[in-house]
py3Dmol code that shows the C-alpha trace and the ligand (Angstrom):
import py3Dmol

protein = """\
ATOM      1  CA  MET A   1      85.648  80.746 129.513  1.00  0.00           C
ATOM      2  CA  ASN A   2      84.678  81.795 125.969  1.00  0.00           C
ATOM      3  CA  ARG A   3      87.736  82.363 123.838  1.00  0.00           C
ATOM      4  CA  SER A   4      88.043  85.838 122.409  1.00  0.00           C
ATOM      5  CA  LYS A   5      88.758  86.169 118.722  1.00  0.00           C
ATOM      6  CA  ILE A   6      91.292  88.144 116.742  1.00  0.00           C
ATOM      7  CA  GLY A   7      89.843  90.238 113.904  1.00  0.00           C
ATOM      8  CA  VAL A   8      91.885  90.920 110.776  1.00  0.00           C
ATOM      9  CA  PHE A   9      90.923  93.038 107.770  1.00  0.00           C
ATOM     10  CA  ASP A  10      92.170  94.364 104.461  1.00  0.00           C
ATOM     11  CA  SER A  11      90.668  96.002 101.377  1.00  0.00           C
ATOM     12  CA  GLY A  12      90.829  92.534  99.849  1.00  0.00           C
ATOM     13  CA  LEU A  13      92.904  89.378 100.101  1.00  0.00           C
ATOM     14  CA  GLY A  14      96.348  90.940 100.573  1.00  0.00           C
ATOM     15  CA  GLY A  15      95.902  90.652 104.322  1.00  0.00           C
ATOM     16  CA  LEU A  16      96.026  86.859 103.917  1.00  0.00           C
ATOM     17  CA  SER A  17      99.816  87.321 103.659  1.00  0.00           C
ATOM     18  CA  VAL A  18      99.668  88.678 107.215  1.00  0.00           C
ATOM     19  CA  LEU A  19      97.056  86.151 108.364  1.00  0.00           C
ATOM     20  CA  LYS A  20      99.419  83.316 107.348  1.00  0.00           C
ATOM     21  CA  GLU A  21     102.026  84.674 109.743  1.00  0.00           C
ATOM     22  CA  LEU A  22      99.403  85.254 112.460  1.00  0.00           C
ATOM     23  CA  VAL A  23      98.143  81.671 112.261  1.00  0.00           C
ATOM     24  CA  ALA A  24     101.741  80.387 112.396  1.00  0.00           C
ATOM     25  CA  ALA A  25     102.483  82.536 115.467  1.00  0.00           C
ATOM     26  CA  LEU A  26      99.148  81.875 117.245  1.00  0.00           C
ATOM     27  CA  PRO A  27      97.949  78.458 116.036  1.00  0.00           C
ATOM     28  CA  SER A  28      95.391  77.957 118.847  1.00  0.00           C
ATOM     29  CA  GLU A  29      93.533  81.209 118.310  1.00  0.00           C
ATOM     30  CA  GLN A  30      90.267  81.961 116.530  1.00  0.00           C
ATOM     31  CA  PHE A  31      90.628  84.413 113.666  1.00  0.00           C
ATOM     32  CA  ILE A  32      87.942  86.294 111.739  1.00  0.00           C
ATOM     33  CA  TYR A  33      89.115  87.874 108.489  1.00  0.00           C
ATOM     34  CA  VAL A  34      87.261  90.474 106.438  1.00  0.00           C
ATOM     35  CA  SER A  35      88.129  91.149 102.800  1.00  0.00           C
ATOM     36  CA  ASP A  36      86.473  94.423 101.816  1.00  0.00           C
ATOM     37  CA  ALA A  37      86.495  93.398  98.144  1.00  0.00           C
ATOM     38  CA  GLY A  38      83.269  95.335  97.526  1.00  0.00           C
ATOM     39  CA  HIS A  39      85.284  98.529  98.127  1.00  0.00           C
ATOM     40  CA  CYS A  40      88.711  97.463  96.854  1.00  0.00           C
ATOM     41  CA  PRO A  41      91.127  99.037  96.058  1.00  0.00           C
ATOM     42  CA  TYR A  42      91.595 101.526  98.893  1.00  0.00           C
ATOM     43  CA  GLY A  43      94.704 102.954  97.196  1.00  0.00           C
ATOM     44  CA  GLY A  44      92.862 105.669  95.232  1.00  0.00           C
ATOM     45  CA  LYS A  45      90.378 106.591  97.983  1.00  0.00           C
ATOM     46  CA  ARG A  46      90.338 109.571 100.349  1.00  0.00           C
ATOM     47  CA  ALA A  47      91.415 108.944 103.948  1.00  0.00           C
ATOM     48  CA  SER A  48      87.879 109.773 105.170  1.00  0.00           C
ATOM     49  CA  GLU A  49      86.340 107.083 102.930  1.00  0.00           C
ATOM     50  CA  ILE A  50      88.896 104.499 104.091  1.00  0.00           C
ATOM     51  CA  THR A  51      88.190 105.435 107.718  1.00  0.00           C
ATOM     52  CA  ASP A  52      84.427 104.941 107.181  1.00  0.00           C
ATOM     53  CA  ARG A  53      85.078 101.451 105.800  1.00  0.00           C
ATOM     54  CA  ALA A  54      87.529 100.633 108.616  1.00  0.00           C
ATOM     55  CA  GLU A  55      84.922 101.645 111.202  1.00  0.00           C
ATOM     56  CA  ALA A  56      82.129  99.617 109.590  1.00  0.00           C
ATOM     57  CA  ILE A  57      84.389  96.538 109.496  1.00  0.00           C
ATOM     58  CA  THR A  58      85.549  97.101 113.074  1.00  0.00           C
ATOM     59  CA  ASP A  59      81.892  97.242 114.241  1.00  0.00           C
ATOM     60  CA  PHE A  60      81.281  93.920 112.474  1.00  0.00           C
ATOM     61  CA  LEU A  61      84.392  92.256 113.910  1.00  0.00           C
ATOM     62  CA  LEU A  62      83.561  93.387 117.449  1.00  0.00           C
ATOM     63  CA  ALA A  63      79.982  92.073 117.072  1.00  0.00           C
ATOM     64  CA  GLN A  64      81.529  88.717 116.041  1.00  0.00           C
ATOM     65  CA  GLY A  65      83.548  88.541 119.258  1.00  0.00           C
ATOM     66  CA  ALA A  66      86.883  90.043 118.175  1.00  0.00           C
ATOM     67  CA  ARG A  67      88.851  91.562 121.054  1.00  0.00           C
ATOM     68  CA  LEU A  68      91.905  92.717 119.114  1.00  0.00           C
ATOM     69  CA  ILE A  69      92.053  93.926 115.540  1.00  0.00           C
ATOM     70  CA  VAL A  70      94.913  93.643 113.077  1.00  0.00           C
ATOM     71  CA  VAL A  71      94.690  96.212 110.295  1.00  0.00           C
ATOM     72  CA  ALA A  72      96.379  93.986 107.691  1.00  0.00           C
ATOM     73  CA  CYS A  73      96.521  96.797 105.157  1.00  0.00           C
ATOM     74  CA  ASN A  74      99.207  99.477 104.929  1.00  0.00           C
ATOM     75  CA  THR A  75      96.823 101.935 103.275  1.00  0.00           C
ATOM     76  CA  ALA A  76      94.128 101.570 105.959  1.00  0.00           C
ATOM     77  CA  THR A  77      96.757 101.755 108.703  1.00  0.00           C
ATOM     78  CA  ILE A  78      98.059 105.047 107.353  1.00  0.00           C
ATOM     79  CA  ALA A  79      94.593 106.495 106.698  1.00  0.00           C
ATOM     80  CA  ALA A  80      92.616 105.247 109.685  1.00  0.00           C
ATOM     81  CA  ILE A  81      94.477 103.652 112.590  1.00  0.00           C
ATOM     82  CA  GLU A  82      94.773 106.789 114.694  1.00  0.00           C
ATOM     83  CA  SER A  83      91.069 107.499 114.422  1.00  0.00           C
ATOM     84  CA  LEU A  84      90.238 103.812 115.135  1.00  0.00           C
ATOM     85  CA  ARG A  85      92.385 103.897 118.284  1.00  0.00           C
ATOM     86  CA  ALA A  86      90.635 107.077 119.407  1.00  0.00           C
ATOM     87  CA  SER A  87      87.142 105.672 118.780  1.00  0.00           C
ATOM     88  CA  TYR A  88      87.296 102.086 120.115  1.00  0.00           C
ATOM     89  CA  ALA A  89      88.391 100.507 123.376  1.00  0.00           C
ATOM     90  CA  VAL A  90      90.129  97.448 121.821  1.00  0.00           C
ATOM     91  CA  SER A  91      93.761  97.364 120.680  1.00  0.00           C
ATOM     92  CA  PHE A  92      94.646  97.741 117.015  1.00  0.00           C
ATOM     93  CA  VAL A  93      97.865  96.413 115.502  1.00  0.00           C
ATOM     94  CA  GLY A  94      98.738  98.042 112.174  1.00  0.00           C
ATOM     95  CA  MET A  95     101.231  97.618 109.366  1.00  0.00           C
ATOM     96  CA  GLU A  96     104.476  99.542 109.118  1.00  0.00           C
ATOM     97  CA  PRO A  97     106.517  99.323 105.908  1.00  0.00           C
ATOM     98  CA  ALA A  98     109.961  97.787 106.501  1.00  0.00           C
ATOM     99  CA  VAL A  99     111.849 101.076 106.029  1.00  0.00           C
ATOM    100  CA  LYS A 100     113.975 100.631 109.143  1.00  0.00           C
ATOM    101  CA  PRO A 101     115.294  97.118 108.309  1.00  0.00           C
ATOM    102  CA  ALA A 102     115.728  98.199 104.671  1.00  0.00           C
ATOM    103  CA  ALA A 103     117.890 101.178 105.705  1.00  0.00           C
ATOM    104  CA  ALA A 104     119.982  98.841 107.858  1.00  0.00           C
ATOM    105  CA  LEU A 105     120.395  96.327 105.033  1.00  0.00           C
ATOM    106  CA  THR A 106     121.169  98.473 101.973  1.00  0.00           C
ATOM    107  CA  LYS A 107     124.752  98.490 100.740  1.00  0.00           C
ATOM    108  CA  SER A 108     124.167 100.861  97.838  1.00  0.00           C
ATOM    109  CA  GLY A 109     122.466 103.437 100.079  1.00  0.00           C
ATOM    110  CA  VAL A 110     119.333 103.396  97.898  1.00  0.00           C
ATOM    111  CA  VAL A 111     116.070 101.776  98.985  1.00  0.00           C
ATOM    112  CA  GLY A 112     112.785 101.566  97.070  1.00  0.00           C
ATOM    113  CA  VAL A 113     109.335 101.485  98.671  1.00  0.00           C
ATOM    114  CA  LEU A 114     106.532  99.931  96.623  1.00  0.00           C
ATOM    115  CA  ALA A 115     103.073 100.859  97.927  1.00  0.00           C
ATOM    116  CA  THR A 116      99.685 102.261  96.955  1.00  0.00           C
ATOM    117  CA  GLY A 117      99.282 105.952  96.115  1.00  0.00           C
ATOM    118  CA  ALA A 118      97.249 106.588  99.279  1.00  0.00           C
ATOM    119  CA  ALA A 119      99.854 104.897 101.493  1.00  0.00           C
ATOM    120  CA  LEU A 120     102.681 106.956  99.952  1.00  0.00           C
ATOM    121  CA  ALA A 121     100.676 110.176 100.358  1.00  0.00           C
ATOM    122  CA  GLY A 122     100.303 109.654 104.110  1.00  0.00           C
ATOM    123  CA  GLU A 123     102.491 111.626 106.487  1.00  0.00           C
ATOM    124  CA  LYS A 124     103.207 108.469 108.508  1.00  0.00           C
ATOM    125  CA  LEU A 125     105.546 107.018 105.867  1.00  0.00           C
ATOM    126  CA  HIS A 126     107.488 110.250 105.536  1.00  0.00           C
ATOM    127  CA  LYS A 127     107.987 110.410 109.284  1.00  0.00           C
ATOM    128  CA  LEU A 128     109.199 106.812 109.235  1.00  0.00           C
ATOM    129  CA  ILE A 129     111.714 107.680 106.508  1.00  0.00           C
ATOM    130  CA  GLU A 130     112.906 110.810 108.338  1.00  0.00           C
ATOM    131  CA  ARG A 131     113.354 108.876 111.572  1.00  0.00           C
ATOM    132  CA  HIS A 132     114.827 105.582 110.371  1.00  0.00           C
ATOM    133  CA  ALA A 133     116.503 106.161 107.038  1.00  0.00           C
ATOM    134  CA  VAL A 134     118.963 108.938 107.795  1.00  0.00           C
ATOM    135  CA  GLY A 135     121.701 109.009 105.155  1.00  0.00           C
ATOM    136  CA  VAL A 136     119.807 106.603 102.886  1.00  0.00           C
ATOM    137  CA  ARG A 137     118.014 107.620  99.674  1.00  0.00           C
ATOM    138  CA  VAL A 138     114.463 106.309  99.856  1.00  0.00           C
ATOM    139  CA  LEU A 139     112.582 106.258  96.555  1.00  0.00           C
ATOM    140  CA  THR A 140     108.834 105.726  96.645  1.00  0.00           C
ATOM    141  CA  GLN A 141     106.959 104.038  93.827  1.00  0.00           C
ATOM    142  CA  PRO A 142     103.147 103.864  93.604  1.00  0.00           C
ATOM    143  CA  CYS A 143     102.017 100.668  91.884  1.00  0.00           C
ATOM    144  CA  PRO A 144      98.461 101.117  90.555  1.00  0.00           C
ATOM    145  CA  GLY A 145      96.998  97.892  89.206  1.00  0.00           C
ATOM    146  CA  LEU A 146      99.021  95.414  91.278  1.00  0.00           C
ATOM    147  CA  VAL A 147      96.361  95.049  93.995  1.00  0.00           C
ATOM    148  CA  GLU A 148      93.770  94.331  91.288  1.00  0.00           C
ATOM    149  CA  ARG A 149      96.038  91.652  89.740  1.00  0.00           C
ATOM    150  CA  VAL A 150      96.267  89.829  93.075  1.00  0.00           C
ATOM    151  CA  GLU A 151      92.510  90.213  93.695  1.00  0.00           C
ATOM    152  CA  ALA A 152      91.898  88.587  90.303  1.00  0.00           C
ATOM    153  CA  GLY A 153      94.229  85.708  91.183  1.00  0.00           C
ATOM    154  CA  ALA A 154      96.361  86.776  88.189  1.00  0.00           C
ATOM    155  CA  VAL A 155      99.681  86.524  89.975  1.00  0.00           C
ATOM    156  CA  ASP A 156     101.811  84.601  87.509  1.00  0.00           C
ATOM    157  CA  THR A 157     100.839  86.255  84.204  1.00  0.00           C
ATOM    158  CA  ASP A 158     102.613  88.268  81.516  1.00  0.00           C
ATOM    159  CA  GLU A 159     100.445  91.320  82.219  1.00  0.00           C
ATOM    160  CA  THR A 160     101.466  91.265  85.890  1.00  0.00           C
ATOM    161  CA  ARG A 161     105.121  90.807  84.924  1.00  0.00           C
ATOM    162  CA  THR A 162     104.921  93.813  82.594  1.00  0.00           C
ATOM    163  CA  LEU A 163     103.394  95.989  85.327  1.00  0.00           C
ATOM    164  CA  VAL A 164     105.985  94.882  87.886  1.00  0.00           C
ATOM    165  CA  ARG A 165     108.812  95.596  85.429  1.00  0.00           C
ATOM    166  CA  ARG A 166     107.434  99.097  84.818  1.00  0.00           C
ATOM    167  CA  TYR A 167     107.439  99.857  88.558  1.00  0.00           C
ATOM    168  CA  VAL A 168     110.783  98.349  89.549  1.00  0.00           C
ATOM    169  CA  SER A 169     112.855  99.523  86.552  1.00  0.00           C
ATOM    170  CA  PRO A 170     113.256 103.180  87.680  1.00  0.00           C
ATOM    171  CA  LEU A 171     114.254 102.010  91.171  1.00  0.00           C
ATOM    172  CA  LEU A 172     116.874  99.605  89.835  1.00  0.00           C
ATOM    173  CA  LYS A 173     118.224 102.324  87.528  1.00  0.00           C
ATOM    174  CA  GLU A 174     118.797 104.520  90.579  1.00  0.00           C
ATOM    175  CA  GLY A 175     120.727 101.698  92.253  1.00  0.00           C
ATOM    176  CA  ALA A 176     118.201 100.381  94.780  1.00  0.00           C
ATOM    177  CA  ASP A 177     119.376  97.088  96.275  1.00  0.00           C
ATOM    178  CA  VAL A 178     116.508  96.669  98.794  1.00  0.00           C
ATOM    179  CA  LEU A 179     112.800  96.968  97.976  1.00  0.00           C
ATOM    180  CA  VAL A 180     110.166  97.351 100.670  1.00  0.00           C
ATOM    181  CA  LEU A 181     106.874  95.609  99.896  1.00  0.00           C
ATOM    182  CA  GLY A 182     104.701  98.326 101.447  1.00  0.00           C
ATOM    183  CA  CYS A 183     101.330  96.792 100.645  1.00  0.00           C
ATOM    184  CA  THR A 184     100.077  93.494 102.027  1.00  0.00           C
ATOM    185  CA  HIS A 185      99.075  92.291  98.563  1.00  0.00           C
ATOM    186  CA  TYR A 186     102.654  92.404  97.269  1.00  0.00           C
ATOM    187  CA  PRO A 187     104.094  89.391  99.167  1.00  0.00           C
ATOM    188  CA  PHE A 188     101.863  87.306  96.878  1.00  0.00           C
ATOM    189  CA  LEU A 189     103.854  88.794  93.971  1.00  0.00           C
ATOM    190  CA  ARG A 190     107.202  88.102  95.628  1.00  0.00           C
ATOM    191  CA  ALA A 191     108.294  85.451  93.098  1.00  0.00           C
ATOM    192  CA  VAL A 192     107.345  87.655  90.140  1.00  0.00           C
ATOM    193  CA  ILE A 193     109.053  90.725  91.635  1.00  0.00           C
ATOM    194  CA  GLN A 194     112.195  88.721  92.506  1.00  0.00           C
ATOM    195  CA  GLU A 195     112.328  87.361  88.958  1.00  0.00           C
ATOM    196  CA  GLN A 196     112.234  90.949  87.605  1.00  0.00           C
ATOM    197  CA  VAL A 197     114.787  92.473  90.002  1.00  0.00           C
ATOM    198  CA  GLY A 198     117.232  89.564  90.233  1.00  0.00           C
ATOM    199  CA  ALA A 199     118.410  87.566  93.219  1.00  0.00           C
ATOM    200  CA  GLU A 200     120.813  90.251  94.497  1.00  0.00           C
ATOM    201  CA  VAL A 201     117.992  92.687  95.360  1.00  0.00           C
ATOM    202  CA  ALA A 202     116.365  92.005  98.758  1.00  0.00           C
ATOM    203  CA  LEU A 203     112.568  92.181  99.149  1.00  0.00           C
ATOM    204  CA  LEU A 204     111.267  92.979 102.641  1.00  0.00           C
ATOM    205  CA  ASP A 205     107.780  92.714 104.105  1.00  0.00           C
ATOM    206  CA  THR A 206     106.558  93.000 107.677  1.00  0.00           C
ATOM    207  CA  GLY A 207     103.973  90.196 108.033  1.00  0.00           C
ATOM    208  CA  ALA A 208     106.086  88.168 110.473  1.00  0.00           C
ATOM    209  CA  ALA A 209     106.947  91.237 112.585  1.00  0.00           C
ATOM    210  CA  VAL A 210     103.261  92.195 112.811  1.00  0.00           C
ATOM    211  CA  ALA A 211     102.420  88.644 113.898  1.00  0.00           C
ATOM    212  CA  ARG A 212     105.047  88.803 116.672  1.00  0.00           C
ATOM    213  CA  ARG A 213     103.699  92.153 117.855  1.00  0.00           C
ATOM    214  CA  THR A 214     100.115  90.796 117.788  1.00  0.00           C
ATOM    215  CA  ALA A 215     101.143  87.735 119.830  1.00  0.00           C
ATOM    216  CA  ALA A 216     102.762  89.980 122.457  1.00  0.00           C
ATOM    217  CA  VAL A 217      99.724  92.299 122.746  1.00  0.00           C
ATOM    218  CA  TRP A 218      97.358  89.314 122.830  1.00  0.00           C
ATOM    219  CA  ALA A 219      99.300  87.548 125.586  1.00  0.00           C
ATOM    220  CA  ALA A 220      99.367  90.747 127.654  1.00  0.00           C
ATOM    221  CA  GLU A 221      95.653  91.485 127.256  1.00  0.00           C
ATOM    222  CA  GLN A 222      93.834  88.144 127.083  1.00  0.00           C
ATOM    223  CA  PRO A 223      93.766  85.673 129.959  1.00  0.00           C
ATOM    224  CA  SER A 224      92.376  83.053 127.525  1.00  0.00           C
ATOM    225  CA  ALA A 225      95.556  83.283 125.427  1.00  0.00           C
ATOM    226  CA  ALA A 226      97.309  80.925 127.873  1.00  0.00           C
ATOM    227  CA  LEU A 227      94.565  78.248 127.617  1.00  0.00           C
ATOM    228  CA  PRO A 228      94.945  75.325 125.233  1.00  0.00           C
ATOM    229  CA  GLY A 229      92.506  75.680 122.342  1.00  0.00           C
ATOM    230  CA  VAL A 230      91.740  74.691 118.793  1.00  0.00           C
ATOM    231  CA  GLY A 231      92.501  77.354 116.215  1.00  0.00           C
ATOM    232  CA  SER A 232      89.887  78.389 113.687  1.00  0.00           C
ATOM    233  CA  LEU A 233      89.470  80.707 110.757  1.00  0.00           C
ATOM    234  CA  GLN A 234      86.313  82.420 109.498  1.00  0.00           C
ATOM    235  CA  LEU A 235      86.358  84.610 106.403  1.00  0.00           C
ATOM    236  CA  PHE A 236      83.851  87.242 105.284  1.00  0.00           C
ATOM    237  CA  THR A 237      83.725  89.503 102.249  1.00  0.00           C
ATOM    238  CA  SER A 238      81.771  92.508 101.046  1.00  0.00           C
ATOM    239  CA  GLY A 239      82.551  91.372  97.481  1.00  0.00           C
ATOM    240  CA  ASP A 240      81.482  88.433  95.343  1.00  0.00           C
ATOM    241  CA  VAL A 241      81.571  85.366  97.607  1.00  0.00           C
ATOM    242  CA  LYS A 242      82.305  82.895  94.811  1.00  0.00           C
ATOM    243  CA  ASN A 243      85.182  84.880  93.281  1.00  0.00           C
ATOM    244  CA  VAL A 244      86.674  85.768  96.617  1.00  0.00           C
ATOM    245  CA  SER A 245      86.485  82.120  97.796  1.00  0.00           C
ATOM    246  CA  GLU A 246      88.294  80.925  94.677  1.00  0.00           C
ATOM    247  CA  VAL A 247      91.104  83.455  94.827  1.00  0.00           C
ATOM    248  CA  ALA A 248      91.422  83.193  98.625  1.00  0.00           C
ATOM    249  CA  SER A 249      91.876  79.417  98.305  1.00  0.00           C
ATOM    250  CA  GLN A 250      94.452  79.900  95.540  1.00  0.00           C
ATOM    251  CA  LEU A 251      96.476  82.402  97.590  1.00  0.00           C
ATOM    252  CA  TRP A 252      96.151  80.400 100.820  1.00  0.00           C
ATOM    253  CA  GLY A 253      97.164  77.152  99.139  1.00  0.00           C
ATOM    254  CA  SER A 254      94.183  75.142 100.443  1.00  0.00           C
ATOM    255  CA  PRO A 255      90.388  75.476 100.264  1.00  0.00           C
ATOM    256  CA  LEU A 256      88.857  78.339 102.249  1.00  0.00           C
ATOM    257  CA  THR A 257      85.161  79.060 102.731  1.00  0.00           C
ATOM    258  CA  VAL A 258      84.134  82.691 102.544  1.00  0.00           C
ATOM    259  CA  GLU A 259      80.821  84.066 103.842  1.00  0.00           C
ATOM    260  CA  ARG A 260      78.954  87.209 102.866  1.00  0.00           C
ATOM    261  CA  LEU A 261      79.679  90.175 105.142  1.00  0.00           C
ATOM    262  CA  ARG A 262      76.357  90.961 106.822  1.00  0.00           C
TER     263      ARG A 262
END
"""
ligand_1 = """\
10
DGL
N 96.580 95.534 100.965
C 96.394 96.958 100.900
C 97.629 97.653 101.464
O 98.380 97.026 102.197
C 95.967 97.360 99.540
C 95.304 98.700 99.469
C 94.393 98.897 98.301
O 93.318 98.303 98.296
O 94.721 99.686 97.408
O 97.887 98.822 101.246
"""
view = py3Dmol.view(width=600, height=400)
view.addModel(protein, "pdb")
view.setStyle({"model": 0}, {"cartoon": {"style": "trace"}})
view.addModel(ligand_1, "xyz")
view.setStyle({"model": 1}, {"stick": {}})
view.zoomTo()
view.show()
């Protein structure tokens, strides 16, 4: 029996923070990852443009043998996942910012959500806040420029620190003691963000939860999931192959080969 693959995509390399958790949860599976670096960032784009990109990437992943797709991008999940689910027969697993665990964890009663402008503009996040953060003040903070810093591999730099400080300062002033990393690029900035906010502020992301959900859907849908197999990873990008390979390897912590998205 041919093993089915799991497709994963993001506007860029942020989704590697989710892919790490997926590979840890499903080490025998074959993953195909698409970084849409040629169209990154998604954060300032209209929902219709993001949906067009999500559909083009989904067509590619399905043609490559993917039978489940993880939308490893909060912005694309908010803009496009409903339309993807309506248009394709495969299952899609999307991102959900950690508002619910943050509301459960806060002691000060103030939570901050860091995300892209497009993700914060979506109705989905506001519904999540209404449903799961009753009695908690949830402050949202768009963070333009942070995705680009990660895409450039400029994680540990003064410029990135300055940007992070600018975005977290108003939240800390209001008393936030939990920050939700509502964009899959931000876990790569975790050390820098933690350094700026101090050890007593908790930073939450949902990569591991998405990996658990993916493993459950995969086991329920794929008979091949129970077979022993050798895991593999293929990466494609719509951006510059050389740049993307370099930064992907840096973020992953070991060399990765990236191919041109056809
Ligand atoms: N990683 C994407 C997210 O989770 C970044 C979106 C962007 O390209 O602006 O939202």
